[in-house]
A tleap script that builds the chain and sets N, CA, C and O, in Angstrom:
source leaprc.protein.ff14SB
mol = sequence {
  NMET LEU THR VAL ILE ALA ASP GLY THR PRO
  HIE ASN THR GLY PRO ASP PHE GLY LYS ALA
  SER PRO LEU GLY LEU LEU VAL VAL VAL LEU
  LEU LEU VAL ALA THR LEU PHE LEU LEU ARG
  SER MET ASN ARG GLN LEU LYS LYS VAL PRO
  LYS SER PHE ASP PRO GLN ASP PRO GLU PRO
  ASP GLN ALA ALA ASP GLU GLY THR ASP THR
  VAL GLY PRO ALA PRO GLU GLN ALA PRO GLU
  GLU ARG ASP GLY SER CSER
}
set mol.1.N position { -34.594 -51.719 12.142 }
set mol.1.CA position { -33.598 -50.480 11.982 }
set mol.1.C position { -35.003 -49.051 10.633 }
set mol.1.O position { -35.193 -47.857 10.864 }
set mol.2.N position { -35.438 -49.632 9.792 }
set mol.2.CA position { -36.127 -48.847 9.364 }
set mol.2.C position { -37.489 -48.521 10.477 }
set mol.2.O position { -38.088 -47.457 10.315 }
set mol.3.N position { -37.917 -49.421 11.536 }
set mol.3.CA position { -39.061 -48.637 12.397 }
set mol.3.C position { -38.669 -48.119 13.490 }
set mol.3.O position { -39.371 -47.841 14.462 }
set mol.4.N position { -37.466 -47.966 13.356 }
set mol.4.CA position { -37.234 -46.763 14.246 }
set mol.4.C position { -37.171 -45.544 13.359 }
set mol.4.O position { -37.876 -44.563 13.595 }
set mol.5.N position { -36.435 -45.587 12.466 }
set mol.5.CA position { -36.311 -44.139 11.465 }
set mol.5.C position { -37.738 -43.592 10.789 }
set mol.5.O position { -37.773 -42.489 10.244 }
set mol.6.N position { -38.879 -44.432 10.869 }
set mol.6.CA position { -39.758 -44.500 9.991 }
set mol.6.C position { -40.499 -43.663 11.532 }
set mol.6.O position { -40.969 -42.527 11.599 }
set mol.7.N position { -40.378 -44.696 12.625 }
set mol.7.CA position { -41.629 -43.453 13.760 }
set mol.7.C position { -41.387 -42.365 13.200 }
set mol.7.O position { -40.449 -42.054 12.466 }
set mol.8.N position { -42.325 -41.735 13.588 }
set mol.8.CA position { -42.668 -40.246 13.038 }
set mol.8.C position { -42.783 -39.054 14.253 }
set mol.8.O position { -42.843 -37.831 14.128 }
set mol.9.N position { -42.792 -39.928 15.517 }
set mol.9.CA position { -43.388 -39.150 16.916 }
set mol.9.C position { -41.990 -38.191 17.889 }
set mol.9.O position { -40.961 -38.539 18.467 }
set mol.10.N position { -42.311 -37.589 17.773 }
set mol.10.CA position { -40.785 -36.371 17.815 }
set mol.10.C position { -40.431 -36.787 19.155 }
set mol.10.O position { -41.307 -37.406 19.760 }
set mol.11.N position { -38.827 -36.482 20.022 }
set mol.11.CA position { -38.779 -37.112 21.069 }
set mol.11.C position { -38.982 -36.279 21.714 }
set mol.11.O position { -39.516 -36.350 22.820 }
set mol.12.N position { -38.481 -35.002 20.995 }
set mol.12.CA position { -38.408 -33.958 22.304 }
set mol.12.C position { -39.785 -32.660 21.944 }
set mol.12.O position { -40.106 -31.826 21.097 }
set mol.13.N position { -40.281 -33.302 23.406 }
set mol.13.CA position { -41.976 -32.885 23.133 }
set mol.13.C position { -42.455 -31.817 24.325 }
set mol.13.O position { -43.590 -31.401 24.560 }
set mol.14.N position { -41.362 -31.559 24.905 }
set mol.14.CA position { -41.600 -30.909 26.137 }
set mol.14.C position { -41.955 -29.781 26.549 }
set mol.14.O position { -42.279 -29.337 25.447 }
set mol.15.N position { -42.242 -28.609 27.532 }
set mol.15.CA position { -42.905 -27.839 27.121 }
set mol.15.C position { -42.459 -26.788 26.897 }
set mol.15.O position { -43.111 -26.062 26.146 }
set mol.16.N position { -41.156 -26.281 27.466 }
set mol.16.CA position { -39.897 -25.947 26.895 }
set mol.16.C position { -38.999 -25.914 25.173 }
set mol.16.O position { -38.283 -24.961 24.865 }
set mol.17.N position { -39.178 -26.854 24.440 }
set mol.17.CA position { -38.874 -27.112 23.297 }
set mol.17.C position { -38.589 -26.597 22.437 }
set mol.17.O position { -39.399 -26.987 21.595 }
set mol.18.N position { -37.924 -25.895 21.965 }
set mol.18.CA position { -38.283 -24.899 20.764 }
set mol.18.C position { -37.590 -23.296 21.443 }
set mol.18.O position { -36.860 -22.496 20.857 }
set mol.19.N position { -37.981 -23.248 22.454 }
set mol.19.CA position { -37.670 -21.844 23.091 }
set mol.19.C position { -35.979 -21.411 23.409 }
set mol.19.O position { -35.120 -22.063 24.002 }
set mol.20.N position { -35.911 -20.278 22.871 }
set mol.20.CA position { -34.682 -20.042 22.870 }
set mol.20.C position { -33.686 -19.301 24.671 }
set mol.20.O position { -34.433 -18.685 25.431 }
set mol.21.N position { -32.625 -19.402 24.984 }
set mol.21.CA position { -32.603 -18.828 26.785 }
set mol.21.C position { -32.016 -17.240 26.241 }
set mol.21.O position { -31.437 -16.780 25.256 }
set mol.22.N position { -32.400 -16.902 27.155 }
set mol.22.CA position { -31.734 -15.174 27.367 }
set mol.22.C position { -30.400 -15.599 26.796 }
set mol.22.O position { -30.323 -14.776 25.884 }
set mol.23.N position { -29.260 -16.346 26.704 }
set mol.23.CA position { -28.097 -16.521 26.798 }
set mol.23.C position { -28.342 -15.936 25.625 }
set mol.23.O position { -27.977 -14.772 25.462 }
set mol.24.N position { -29.066 -16.705 24.506 }
set mol.24.CA position { -29.030 -16.753 23.153 }
set mol.24.C position { -28.853 -15.216 22.745 }
set mol.24.O position { -28.098 -14.756 21.889 }
set mol.25.N position { -30.024 -14.334 23.842 }
set mol.25.CA position { -30.671 -12.799 23.326 }
set mol.25.C position { -29.037 -12.074 23.528 }
set mol.25.O position { -28.517 -11.471 22.589 }
set mol.26.N position { -28.576 -12.180 24.419 }
set mol.26.CA position { -27.413 -11.308 25.592 }
set mol.26.C position { -26.855 -11.710 23.578 }
set mol.26.O position { -26.938 -10.957 22.608 }
set mol.27.N position { -26.242 -13.406 23.669 }
set mol.27.CA position { -24.932 -13.599 22.029 }
set mol.27.C position { -25.621 -12.307 21.053 }
set mol.27.O position { -24.969 -11.337 20.667 }
set mol.28.N position { -26.876 -12.511 20.801 }
set mol.28.CA position { -27.107 -11.924 19.607 }
set mol.28.C position { -26.389 -10.469 19.702 }
set mol.28.O position { -25.440 -10.022 19.058 }
set mol.29.N position { -27.258 -9.828 20.838 }
set mol.29.CA position { -26.769 -8.282 21.450 }
set mol.29.C position { -25.867 -8.094 21.541 }
set mol.29.O position { -25.871 -6.922 21.166 }
set mol.30.N position { -24.650 -8.364 21.829 }
set mol.30.CA position { -23.001 -8.271 21.904 }
set mol.30.C position { -22.594 -7.918 20.240 }
set mol.30.O position { -22.333 -6.899 19.601 }
set mol.31.N position { -22.715 -9.528 19.927 }
set mol.31.CA position { -22.554 -9.851 18.188 }
set mol.31.C position { -23.069 -8.048 17.264 }
set mol.31.O position { -22.352 -7.783 16.299 }
set mol.32.N position { -24.182 -7.018 17.591 }
set mol.32.CA position { -25.100 -6.419 17.185 }
set mol.32.C position { -23.954 -5.286 17.594 }
set mol.32.O position { -23.139 -4.845 16.785 }
set mol.33.N position { -24.008 -5.022 18.533 }
set mol.33.CA position { -22.944 -3.783 19.427 }
set mol.33.C position { -21.286 -4.128 18.664 }
set mol.33.O position { -20.672 -3.161 18.212 }
set mol.34.N position { -20.869 -5.066 18.602 }
set mol.34.CA position { -19.241 -4.613 18.592 }
set mol.34.C position { -19.432 -5.097 16.531 }
set mol.34.O position { -18.492 -5.295 15.762 }
set mol.35.N position { -20.573 -5.138 16.273 }
set mol.35.CA position { -20.706 -5.153 14.404 }
set mol.35.C position { -21.175 -2.944 14.278 }
set mol.35.O position { -20.975 -2.205 13.314 }
set mol.36.N position { -21.830 -2.565 15.743 }
set mol.36.CA position { -22.160 -1.194 15.571 }
set mol.36.C position { -20.138 -0.664 15.558 }
set mol.36.O position { -19.487 -0.393 14.549 }
set mol.37.N position { -19.800 -0.673 16.525 }
set mol.37.CA position { -18.703 -0.635 17.469 }
set mol.37.C position { -17.772 -1.016 15.450 }
set mol.37.O position { -16.998 -0.249 14.876 }
set mol.38.N position { -18.151 -2.054 15.058 }
set mol.38.CA position { -16.562 -1.957 13.915 }
set mol.38.C position { -17.113 -1.184 13.226 }
set mol.38.O position { -16.243 -0.497 12.691 }
set mol.39.N position { -18.489 -0.758 12.787 }
set mol.39.CA position { -18.881 -0.214 11.994 }
set mol.39.C position { -18.136 1.514 11.467 }
set mol.39.O position { -17.609 1.978 10.456 }
set mol.40.N position { -18.538 2.050 12.991 }
set mol.40.CA position { -17.932 3.103 13.964 }
set mol.40.C position { -16.567 3.196 13.551 }
set mol.40.O position { -16.159 4.318 13.252 }
set mol.41.N position { -15.867 2.323 13.487 }
set mol.41.CA position { -14.331 2.200 13.625 }
set mol.41.C position { -13.886 2.712 12.294 }
set mol.41.O position { -13.037 3.587 12.126 }
set mol.42.N position { -14.664 1.962 11.199 }
set mol.42.CA position { -14.272 1.722 9.878 }
set mol.42.C position { -14.301 3.120 9.350 }
set mol.42.O position { -13.402 3.677 8.720 }
set mol.43.N position { -15.626 3.676 9.744 }
set mol.43.CA position { -15.936 5.289 8.741 }
set mol.43.C position { -15.708 6.124 9.625 }
set mol.43.O position { -16.500 7.046 9.815 }
set mol.44.N position { -14.329 5.951 10.515 }
set mol.44.CA position { -13.809 7.205 10.658 }
set mol.44.C position { -12.381 7.010 10.089 }
set mol.44.O position { -11.602 7.925 9.821 }
set mol.45.N position { -12.091 5.323 9.905 }
set mol.45.CA position { -10.335 5.058 9.066 }
set mol.45.C position { -11.219 5.854 7.847 }
set mol.45.O position { -10.966 7.059 7.840 }
set mol.46.N position { -12.100 5.473 6.922 }
set mol.46.CA position { -12.315 5.619 5.592 }
set mol.46.C position { -12.750 7.426 5.191 }
set mol.46.O position { -12.839 7.935 4.074 }
set mol.47.N position { -12.963 8.092 6.593 }
set mol.47.CA position { -12.672 10.099 6.156 }
set mol.47.C position { -11.700 9.740 5.734 }
set mol.47.O position { -11.761 9.710 4.505 }
set mol.48.N position { -10.529 9.351 6.215 }
set mol.48.CA position { -8.856 9.288 6.519 }
set mol.48.C position { -8.424 9.539 5.072 }
set mol.48.O position { -7.489 10.307 4.848 }
set mol.49.N position { -9.272 8.726 3.785 }
set mol.49.CA position { -8.848 7.917 3.096 }
set mol.49.C position { -8.520 9.218 2.145 }
set mol.49.O position { -9.073 10.312 2.262 }
set mol.50.N position { -7.444 8.858 1.116 }
set mol.50.CA position { -7.286 10.547 0.442 }
set mol.50.C position { -8.604 10.277 -0.889 }
set mol.50.O position { -8.835 9.136 -1.289 }
set mol.51.N position { -9.261 11.344 -1.368 }
set mol.51.CA position { -10.412 10.799 -2.489 }
set mol.51.C position { -9.310 10.184 -3.407 }
set mol.51.O position { -9.660 9.130 -3.938 }
set mol.52.N position { -7.887 10.674 -3.746 }
set mol.52.CA position { -7.531 10.169 -5.306 }
set mol.52.C position { -6.166 9.603 -4.796 }
set mol.52.O position { -5.856 10.288 -3.821 }
set mol.53.N position { -5.077 8.514 -5.066 }
set mol.53.CA position { -4.106 8.505 -4.530 }
set mol.53.C position { -3.561 8.615 -5.526 }
set mol.53.O position { -2.716 7.730 -5.653 }
set mol.54.N position { -3.615 9.338 -6.413 }
set mol.54.CA position { -2.875 9.375 -7.687 }
set mol.54.C position { -1.815 10.729 -7.144 }
set mol.54.O position { -2.408 11.632 -6.554 }
set mol.55.N position { -0.614 10.849 -7.289 }
set mol.55.CA position { 0.518 10.973 -7.082 }
set mol.55.C position { 0.344 12.763 -7.962 }
set mol.55.O position { 0.085 12.753 -9.165 }
set mol.56.N position { 0.484 13.905 -7.358 }
set mol.56.CA position { 0.826 15.102 -7.454 }
set mol.56.C position { 1.905 15.292 -9.014 }
set mol.56.O position { 1.809 15.803 -10.129 }
set mol.57.N position { 3.104 14.366 -8.045 }
set mol.57.CA position { 3.997 14.524 -8.467 }
set mol.57.C position { 5.079 13.608 -8.819 }
set mol.57.O position { 6.135 13.557 -8.189 }
set mol.58.N position { 4.766 12.790 -9.969 }
set mol.58.CA position { 4.881 11.383 -10.263 }
set mol.58.C position { 6.596 11.260 -10.088 }
set mol.58.O position { 7.036 10.110 -10.059 }
set mol.59.N position { 7.275 12.044 -10.007 }
set mol.59.CA position { 8.770 12.185 -10.514 }
set mol.59.C position { 9.742 10.732 -9.486 }
set mol.59.O position { 10.360 9.733 -9.855 }
set mol.60.N position { 9.323 11.525 -7.670 }
set mol.60.CA position { 9.954 11.088 -6.927 }
set mol.60.C position { 9.503 9.175 -7.191 }
set mol.60.O position { 10.283 8.233 -7.054 }
set mol.61.N position { 7.844 9.100 -7.637 }
set mol.61.CA position { 7.775 7.742 -7.561 }
set mol.61.C position { 8.385 6.778 -9.085 }
set mol.61.O position { 8.375 5.551 -9.180 }
set mol.62.N position { 8.653 7.316 -9.662 }
set mol.62.CA position { 8.962 7.249 -11.153 }
set mol.62.C position { 10.913 6.722 -11.140 }
set mol.62.O position { 11.493 5.851 -11.788 }
set mol.63.N position { 11.375 7.608 -10.215 }
set mol.63.CA position { 12.801 7.757 -10.589 }
set mol.63.C position { 12.892 6.232 -9.067 }
set mol.63.O position { 13.776 5.380 -9.158 }
set mol.64.N position { 12.466 6.216 -8.569 }
set mol.64.CA position { 12.239 4.315 -7.495 }
set mol.64.C position { 11.708 3.147 -8.318 }
set mol.64.O position { 11.862 1.943 -8.118 }
set mol.65.N position { 11.077 3.747 -9.246 }
set mol.65.CA position { 10.419 2.178 -10.265 }
set mol.65.C position { 11.038 2.300 -11.551 }
set mol.65.O position { 10.591 2.153 -12.689 }
set mol.66.N position { 12.383 2.659 -11.024 }
set mol.66.CA position { 12.525 1.818 -12.148 }
set mol.66.C position { 13.573 0.865 -12.120 }
set mol.66.O position { 14.419 0.928 -11.227 }
set mol.67.N position { 13.621 -0.116 -13.101 }
set mol.67.CA position { 13.835 -1.468 -13.941 }
set mol.67.C position { 12.850 -2.966 -13.450 }
set mol.67.O position { 12.817 -4.185 -13.612 }
set mol.68.N position { 11.898 -1.464 -12.528 }
set mol.68.CA position { 10.977 -2.750 -12.507 }
set mol.68.C position { 9.690 -3.113 -13.109 }
set mol.68.O position { 8.875 -3.903 -12.632 }
set mol.69.N position { 9.560 -2.257 -14.534 }
set mol.69.CA position { 8.599 -2.617 -15.091 }
set mol.69.C position { 9.050 -3.825 -16.045 }
set mol.69.O position { 10.167 -3.851 -16.562 }
set mol.70.N position { 7.800 -5.114 -16.288 }
set mol.70.CA position { 8.163 -5.798 -16.559 }
set mol.70.C position { 7.665 -6.359 -17.740 }
set mol.70.O position { 7.783 -7.552 -18.019 }
set mol.71.N position { 6.878 -5.171 -18.733 }
set mol.71.CA position { 5.310 -5.595 -19.776 }
set mol.71.C position { 7.129 -5.734 -20.803 }
set mol.71.O position { 7.229 -6.774 -21.454 }
set mol.72.N position { 8.385 -4.733 -20.880 }
set mol.72.CA position { 8.447 -4.520 -21.793 }
set mol.72.C position { 9.793 -5.886 -22.080 }
set mol.72.O position { 10.061 -6.840 -21.349 }
set mol.73.N position { 10.307 -5.551 -23.181 }
set mol.73.CA position { 11.491 -6.690 -23.104 }
set mol.73.C position { 12.866 -6.951 -22.215 }
set mol.73.O position { 13.522 -6.158 -21.540 }
set mol.74.N position { 12.978 -7.794 -22.369 }
set mol.74.CA position { 13.725 -7.914 -21.013 }
set mol.74.C position { 15.387 -7.059 -21.294 }
set mol.74.O position { 15.940 -7.291 -22.369 }
set mol.75.N position { 15.916 -6.334 -20.522 }
set mol.75.CA position { 17.391 -5.680 -20.568 }
set mol.75.C position { 18.549 -6.878 -21.752 }
set mol.75.O position { 18.628 -8.087 -21.537 }
set mol.76.N position { 19.051 -6.407 -22.526 }
set mol.76.CA position { 20.251 -6.974 -23.215 }
set mol.76.C position { 21.475 -7.184 -21.764 }
set mol.76.O position { 22.076 -6.319 -21.126 }
set mol.77.N position { 21.485 -8.532 -21.649 }
set mol.77.CA position { 22.799 -8.359 -20.689 }
set mol.77.C position { 24.154 -9.290 -21.018 }
set mol.77.O position { 24.334 -9.734 -22.152 }
set mol.78.N position { 24.911 -9.493 -20.130 }
set mol.78.CA position { 25.743 -9.802 -21.128 }
set mol.78.C position { 25.852 -11.414 -20.558 }
set mol.78.O position { 25.354 -11.615 -19.450 }
set mol.79.N position { 26.472 -12.550 -21.257 }
set mol.79.CA position { 26.726 -13.859 -21.561 }
set mol.79.C position { 26.210 -14.405 -19.968 }
set mol.79.O position { 25.165 -14.926 -19.577 }
set mol.80.N position { 27.715 -13.939 -19.159 }
set mol.80.CA position { 28.177 -14.557 -17.898 }
set mol.80.C position { 27.007 -13.997 -16.583 }
set mol.80.O position { 26.977 -14.284 -15.387 }
set mol.81.N position { 26.308 -13.291 -17.236 }
set mol.81.CA position { 25.063 -12.116 -16.372 }
set mol.81.C position { 24.074 -13.553 -16.140 }
set mol.81.O position { 23.748 -13.905 -15.006 }
set mol.82.N position { 23.717 -14.202 -17.201 }
set mol.82.CA position { 22.268 -14.672 -17.924 }
set mol.82.C position { 22.661 -16.078 -16.572 }
set mol.82.O position { 21.981 -16.295 -15.569 }
set mol.83.N position { 24.155 -16.951 -17.070 }
set mol.83.CA position { 24.352 -18.098 -15.964 }
set mol.83.C position { 24.001 -18.408 -14.915 }
set mol.83.O position { 23.547 -19.388 -14.325 }
set mol.84.N position { 24.430 -16.861 -14.655 }
set mol.84.CA position { 24.405 -17.071 -13.489 }
set mol.84.C position { 25.737 -17.345 -12.375 }
set mol.84.O position { 25.737 -17.134 -11.162 }
set mol.85.N position { 26.994 -17.953 -13.347 }
set mol.85.CA position { 28.235 -17.704 -12.841 }
set mol.85.C position { 29.151 -16.357 -13.235 }
set mol.85.O position { 29.102 -15.584 -14.192 }
set mol.86.N position { 30.042 -16.441 -12.005 }
set mol.86.CA position { 30.522 -14.860 -12.332 }
set mol.86.C position { 32.109 -15.021 -12.166 }
set mol.86.O position { 32.849 -14.051 -12.331 }
savepdb mol mol.pdb
quit
């Protein structure tokens, strides 16, 4: 078995060994074209994005956000509400 592994002669030594087919070139060109279309589309979408996401009038957002802030301590609840039994 070691003689088969140690045999240093390459088995694929024909005149076309190591050459790419035209199909490979076609695949690479198609991938490049698809990438260019993707970049073009992404640039169009990024132009639509506003410069800043900060709202000019934050009051409506704050009214909808009441009760979702979990940074502070939890509000006091009645004991029956904490147990889950009604």
